[in-house]
C-alpha positions as CSV (number, residue, x, y, z in Angstrom):
1,M,141.2,-91.8,-61.4
2,S,143.3,-93.2,-63.6
3,P,145.3,-91.2,-66.1
4,Y,145.7,-94.1,-68.4
5,P,142.9,-95.8,-70.8
6,S,140.1,-97.8,-69.3
7,L,141.3,-101.1,-71.5
8,Y,144.3,-101.4,-69.3
9,P,143.5,-102.9,-65.8
10,T,145.3,-100.5,-63.1
11,F,145.7,-101.6,-59.5
12,H,146.5,-99.6,-56.0
13,I,149.4,-100.3,-54.8
14,P,150.3,-98.2,-51.7
15,S,153.7,-96.8,-52.7
16,P,155.1,-93.5,-53.0
17,V,156.1,-94.4,-57.3
18,F,153.7,-94.0,-59.5
19,H,151.8,-97.1,-61.8
20,F,151.3,-98.5,-65.1
21,P,148.7,-99.8,-67.0
22,L,148.6,-103.3,-67.8
23,P,148.8,-104.6,-70.8
24,A,145.9,-107.1,-70.3
25,S,148.3,-109.6,-72.4
26,R,150.6,-109.8,-69.3
27,I,147.9,-110.7,-66.6
28,I,146.9,-114.9,-66.4
29,L,145.2,-117.6,-64.4
30,T,146.5,-119.5,-62.0
31,A,145.4,-122.7,-61.1
32,M,143.1,-121.0,-58.3
33,N,141.7,-118.7,-60.8
34,E,143.9,-115.9,-59.0
35,P,145.1,-113.0,-61.8
36,A,149.3,-113.8,-61.8
37,I,151.1,-110.4,-63.8
38,Q,154.2,-111.6,-65.4
39,Q,157.3,-109.9,-64.3
40,P,160.1,-107.7,-66.8
41,N,162.8,-109.5,-68.4
42,A,166.4,-108.9,-68.7
43,H,168.5,-110.1,-71.3
44,N,171.6,-110.9,-69.3
45,C,171.2,-111.5,-65.7
46,F,171.9,-114.0,-64.5
47,V,169.2,-115.3,-62.0
48,C,166.3,-113.5,-65.2
49,G,168.4,-113.1,-67.8
50,V,166.6,-115.1,-71.0
51,H,169.5,-114.4,-73.5
52,N,172.2,-115.4,-70.5
53,P,173.2,-119.3,-71.3
54,M,175.2,-119.7,-68.8
55,G,172.1,-117.8,-66.2
56,L,168.8,-119.3,-64.8
57,R,166.5,-117.4,-66.9
58,L,164.1,-117.6,-64.0
59,R,160.4,-115.5,-64.6
60,F,159.1,-113.9,-62.1
61,Y,154.5,-113.2,-61.9
62,D,153.0,-111.1,-58.7
63,N,149.7,-110.7,-58.3
64,G,149.4,-106.9,-58.3
65,Q,149.8,-106.2,-54.6
66,D,152.1,-107.6,-52.1
67,R,153.4,-111.4,-53.3
68,V,156.1,-112.1,-56.2
69,W,156.6,-116.0,-56.8
70,S,158.9,-118.1,-59.2
71,N,157.7,-121.7,-60.2
72,L,161.8,-123.3,-61.5
73,T,163.5,-125.7,-62.2
74,V,167.5,-125.1,-61.1
75,C,170.1,-127.4,-64.0
76,K,173.0,-129.9,-62.5
77,H,175.6,-127.1,-63.4
78,H,174.4,-124.9,-60.7
79,E,174.8,-127.4,-58.3
80,G,177.5,-127.5,-55.1
81,Y,177.4,-130.7,-53.6
82,P,176.2,-133.6,-55.5
83,N,172.2,-133.1,-56.8
84,V,172.5,-130.5,-54.2
85,V,171.9,-126.8,-55.8
86,H,174.3,-124.8,-54.6
87,G,174.6,-122.6,-51.6
88,G,174.9,-118.7,-53.6
89,I,172.8,-119.7,-56.5
90,I,170.2,-120.5,-53.2
91,A,171.4,-116.9,-52.5
92,S,170.8,-115.4,-56.1
93,I,167.3,-116.2,-56.5
94,L,165.9,-115.0,-52.7
95,D,167.8,-111.7,-53.7
96,E,165.9,-111.2,-57.1
97,V,163.1,-112.2,-55.1
98,A,163.7,-110.0,-52.9
99,G,163.9,-107.3,-55.7
100,R,160.4,-108.0,-57.5
101,V,158.5,-107.5,-54.3
102,T,159.2,-104.0,-54.4
103,M,158.5,-103.8,-58.8
104,I,154.6,-104.4,-58.8
105,G,152.9,-102.3,-60.0
106,N,156.0,-100.7,-60.9
107,P,158.6,-101.9,-63.0
108,I,161.1,-99.8,-63.3
109,R,161.5,-99.4,-59.5
110,F,164.5,-100.8,-59.1
111,M,165.9,-101.0,-55.5
112,M,168.9,-102.8,-54.3
113,T,170.1,-105.2,-51.7
114,A,171.1,-103.3,-48.6
115,T,170.7,-106.7,-46.4
116,L,170.4,-109.9,-46.9
117,E,169.9,-113.1,-44.4
118,V,169.3,-116.4,-46.0
119,K,168.6,-119.4,-43.5
120,Y,168.9,-122.5,-45.3
121,R,166.4,-124.8,-44.4
122,R,166.6,-128.7,-46.1
123,P,169.1,-129.0,-49.3
124,V,167.5,-128.6,-52.5
125,P,168.2,-130.5,-55.5
126,I,167.8,-130.1,-58.7
127,E,166.2,-130.5,-61.7
128,Q,163.4,-131.0,-59.5
129,E,160.4,-128.0,-59.7
130,L,160.5,-126.1,-57.1
131,R,158.8,-122.3,-56.3
132,A,160.4,-119.4,-54.7
133,E,158.2,-116.8,-53.5
134,G,158.4,-113.6,-51.9
135,W,155.9,-110.6,-50.0
136,L,156.2,-107.1,-49.0
137,I,156.5,-106.4,-44.8
138,Q,156.7,-102.8,-44.8
139,D,157.8,-100.6,-47.9
140,R,158.5,-96.6,-46.9
141,G,159.6,-95.5,-50.2
142,R,163.5,-95.3,-49.9
143,L,163.4,-98.5,-48.0
144,A,161.9,-101.9,-48.1
145,Q,161.6,-104.7,-45.9
146,V,161.0,-107.8,-47.7
147,A,160.5,-111.4,-46.9
148,G,161.0,-114.9,-48.9
149,K,161.5,-118.5,-49.1
150,L,162.1,-122.0,-51.2
151,L,159.9,-124.5,-51.0
152,L,160.9,-127.8,-52.1
153,P,159.1,-130.0,-54.5
154,D,157.1,-132.0,-51.2
155,G,156.2,-128.1,-50.3
156,A,159.0,-128.3,-47.5
157,L,161.0,-125.3,-46.1
158,G,164.2,-125.2,-48.5
159,A,165.6,-121.2,-48.0
160,E,163.9,-118.2,-46.2
161,M,165.3,-115.2,-46.1
162,T,164.6,-111.2,-44.6
163,A,166.0,-108.7,-46.8
164,T,166.2,-104.4,-46.8
165,L,166.4,-102.6,-49.7
166,A,167.5,-99.0,-50.7
167,T,166.4,-96.7,-53.9
168,P,170.2,-96.0,-55.0
169,P,171.4,-92.7,-55.7
170,S,170.3,-91.2,-58.9
171,T,174.2,-90.8,-59.9
172,H,174.6,-95.0,-59.9
173,G,172.8,-95.6,-63.4
174,L,169.9,-97.0,-61.7
175,N,167.3,-94.6,-62.3
176,F,165.7,-95.0,-65.8
177,G,162.7,-92.7,-67.0
178,S,160.1,-94.6,-68.7
179,V,159.3,-98.3,-69.4
180,E,160.5,-97.0,-73.0
181,E,163.9,-96.7,-72.3
182,L,164.3,-100.4,-70.4
183,A,162.5,-102.1,-73.4
184,A,164.8,-100.7,-75.3
185,L,168.3,-101.7,-72.8
186,G,166.0,-105.5,-72.9
187,W,163.7,-105.1,-69.6
188,K,160.6,-105.9,-71.2
189,V,158.3,-108.5,-70.7
190,Y,159.7,-111.4,-73.3
191,A,156.4,-114.3,-74.3
192,E,156.9,-118.3,-73.1
């Protein structure tokens, strides 16, 4: 039984953390009529910061269970070789995907990347629509293993990753008490 008002749908996600109600404004339907929940963004994060003029400004969505994704286009000022996304940018995108997977159902569950392995499979083009996806392999509470990929416009695999994430000690300042506390710092769902 959920302690939250019934007008907000809730999802049961196996995890040692508590879950938050989802306002209906955060739930959309994908082209395949599957529910997609928009995740929060930050003000200044390089990958998701909505106010970072040099950042990627990505929006992330999840299925409420175990998958997260972002449809994105990387601008020319993030290229490495001509017309190819810089490898460090690809790693940053996949690192963000890894962290986003562990936030499904709890937008204030911040985990830090302990290991990140990226395998670059093909050159990733700039200024074309790409798709980043991630999914949960195992969640043990304090540690989680995730995997993900970056897909090219034709659906081919551009890069893939596996990562281990860890809950930071409370002394590192990443443990926030409430959604409201984080919203005051700019961590919230922004209108598109």
